[in-house]
N, C-alpha and C positions, 0 to 999 in steps of 0.2 A: 274294365272295371273302374269306376271313378275313385279318384284319390281325394277324399274329403279333407285329409290333412293339408293338402296343398291347394285345395279348392280347385281341382283340376279334373276335367271330364273328357275322356278320349273321344274324338269325333267319329260317329259312324261313317262308313265308307260312302253310303248313298248321300250323306249330307255333304261331305267334302266334294264329291262329284257334281252335286247340284250347284254348289257355290261357285266352283271353278267354271262350270258351264255358263252360269248366268253372269258372273262378274268378270271373268278373266278368259273370255272366249277369244280375245284378241291377242293372246300370247303368241309369240313367234319364235323362231330359232335364234333371234337376236337378243331374247330376254334371258335373265338369269334369276330364277326364283329360289327364294330361301325361306324354309320354315324354321323360325328360330327356337320352337319348342315342340319338336315334331312328334314326340311320343312314339307310338308304333308305326307312324308314317303314312297315315290315311290322306293327308293333303298331298304328299309326295306322290302317292299312288295315283291320285287323281290328275296330276299335271300331265299334260300330253307328252308322249315319249320324244317329240322333236324339240321339246323345250328343256333347256338345261335346268336342273333343280338340285338342291342340296338340303339335307336337314341338319339341324343342331339339336342334340338332346343331351341334357345333364346326366340322365340315368343311363349307364353304360348297357345294362340289360335291354332297356326300350330301344336304345340306339341299335343294338344288334338285330332286334326284331324288325326294326324299319329297314335295315339294309337287306335283310332276308326277304321281306315283303315286297320291296320296291326295286331292288338292284341299284338304287341311288347311292351316292356317297352321303354318309351320315357321319358328322363329327360328334364324338362323344365328349362334350364340353359345355361349359356355361356360355351361352350367347354373348354375354357381356364381355368375355375375355377371348372368345374364339377368333382365330384369324381365318378369314374367309379367302378362298383362292382367287376371287374376282369380285367386282363391284355388282351387287345385286340391282335389278330393276324392280323387282316386286318382292315384298314379304308377305306371307300369308300363314295363318295358323289360328290356333286355338290355345292362347296361353292361360296359366292359372289365373283365377278370377281375383287377383289381388291388385288393386289400383297402383299401388307404389310400383310394383313390377311392371304394370302395363305403361306407366309413365316413363320408366327407365328404357323400356323396349322402344317406345316411340322416339325418345331423345336419341338413341343410338341409330335407329333407322333413318331419321332425318339427317343426321350426319353423313350417313354413308350412301344414301340413295341419290341418283341424278334427278335433275329437274323433270317433273312429271312422273317420278317414281311413285309407287303405291304400296300401301300397307292395308291388307284386309284381314280383320280379326273377329272371331266370334267373341263377344263380350257380354257380361251381365248389363242389363239395361241401366242399372244404377251408375254405370261409368259415365252416362251422359245425363245424370239426374240433376246436376246443379249448374246454375248459369256460369259461375266463375270458372269451373273446370272446362266447360265447352268453350268459352270464350278464349281461355288460355290455349287450347288445342287449335282454335281457328286462326290464332296468330301465326301459326307454322304450317297448317294445312287447310285444304279444302276438305270438307266433311260430307259424307253420305252415310245414312243409316237406314236400316229397315228391320222390323221386327221379325223374329223367327220363333217357332214354338219351343217353349222350354222342355216339352216332353219327348224332345229328340234324344234327351238324356234321361233315363228312367230314375225317378226319385228326386229330380232337381226341382227346387221351389222357386228359383230366381227366374224372373222374365229375362229373356235373351234378345240380342240383336246381332246383326252383322254390319259392322262399320268399316268404311273405306276411307282412309286418310291419303290424300293425294298431295304430294310436295309440288305446288305450283303458286303462282303469284296472284290467282283470282280470289282465293280464300272464300270460295262458295260454301253454302251450308244447305244441303238437300235433306228434306225430311226433319228439319229442326227449326223451330220458330220461338221467338221472344227471348232467346238467350242473351243477346247483346242488351236488349231493352232492360231485361230483369237485372243484368249485371250493373247497368247504369244506374238504376233506381236503388239497388241495394248498397251502392257506394254514396248515396246522398245522406245528408243529416237526417236523424230519425224523424224530425217534425216534417220534413219534406216528404219522406216516404209515406207518412200517415196522411198528408194532404193529397198525394197521388192515389193512395188506396181508397180514400173516401170519394174521390172524384170532385168535379166541379161543384162549388158551393151553391145551394139553392137559397131563394130569399127566406123561407122559414128557417133554414139552418143557421143563416147569418143573424137574423133578428133574435130568434130564441137563444142562440149562442151568446148574443149581446146581453140579454137579460141574466143568463147564467153568469157571465163574466162580471156583471155589475151587482152581484149579490143576490140575484133571483128576483129583484124588483128594482124598477128605475123609472125616472121621469122620461118623457119623450125626448126632451132636449139632450139628455145624456145619452140616450139610445140613438139618436140621430148622429151624434158625434162618433159613436162606435161604428155605426153602420156605414157612415160616409167614406171611410177608408177601406171598407170590405165589400163594397157593392158588387154581387155576382154578375150583374148586367149594367148596361149603360142607360137604364130607364131613367128619363129626366124627371119623372114623378116619383122618385125613390122614397121622398117622405111620406107621400100618400101609400105607397106600397108597404112601408114599415108600419104605418097605422093599421092597414088592413090586416097584416099578419098578426098584430097585437090584438085586434078585435076578434079575430078568428081562432087564434091559437093560444092566447094568454088570458088572464082575467084583469079586468079593471079594478084598481085598488083606490083610486081617487081621481082628481081632475088631472088628466095628462099623465097618469101613472099606471103602470102595468106590471104584473108579476107572473111568474111562471105558474101554470096550474099544477096542483098537487097531483101526484099519481094516484090512480084509482086503487 
């Protein structure tokens, strides 16, 4: 049964088995796997018997269930204060869907794992929803994510993913695009962000923007001065281009003068 208070959803056995088979098929007797929030022990149950595995579960009743189900050692404790008997090489689990807790879990995992150690977590997709959060993760981990169906948990409304965090120097991002670019743009001054959002300026945009900046009506000489510093291309006939835009997109109000057309 799901614990909505903790935003925690126990993993069905078939889901844990499929994830271990797909993403951790390379586990050996040299590995030591820890589920930091093991609940009733479904991931522990899915780890092959020749691989050492241990669960940590803050709820003593669930910890007892996990021991009975799996025959594995399960520490009834908070993962953040628990003393593990050895250095894990892999952490795998389904933590409560609280990002502050997930961040703390990843911080502790990074401190304890060896190089190339991995963390595999079922997470709500909003954990990777913002650029700054994912870029922060990528400073410490290589990242891989894939979507999984939310209705593996009856009644859950949140989209889900399975994410693998690998402690290595490559800092790869698989299945994730535009996060570094978005973080860079969002750190720019607002006017630069707006310019990038609007894209490269076109001749009509520059010329009509000049008329607007000059009060809605201007002489060509004043408009030339405005356009000269903002030409969107290196067209050597830019004055002629400016006049053509005025003739086709603005209204003539006098000799060498143009104004913005009134909205219909």
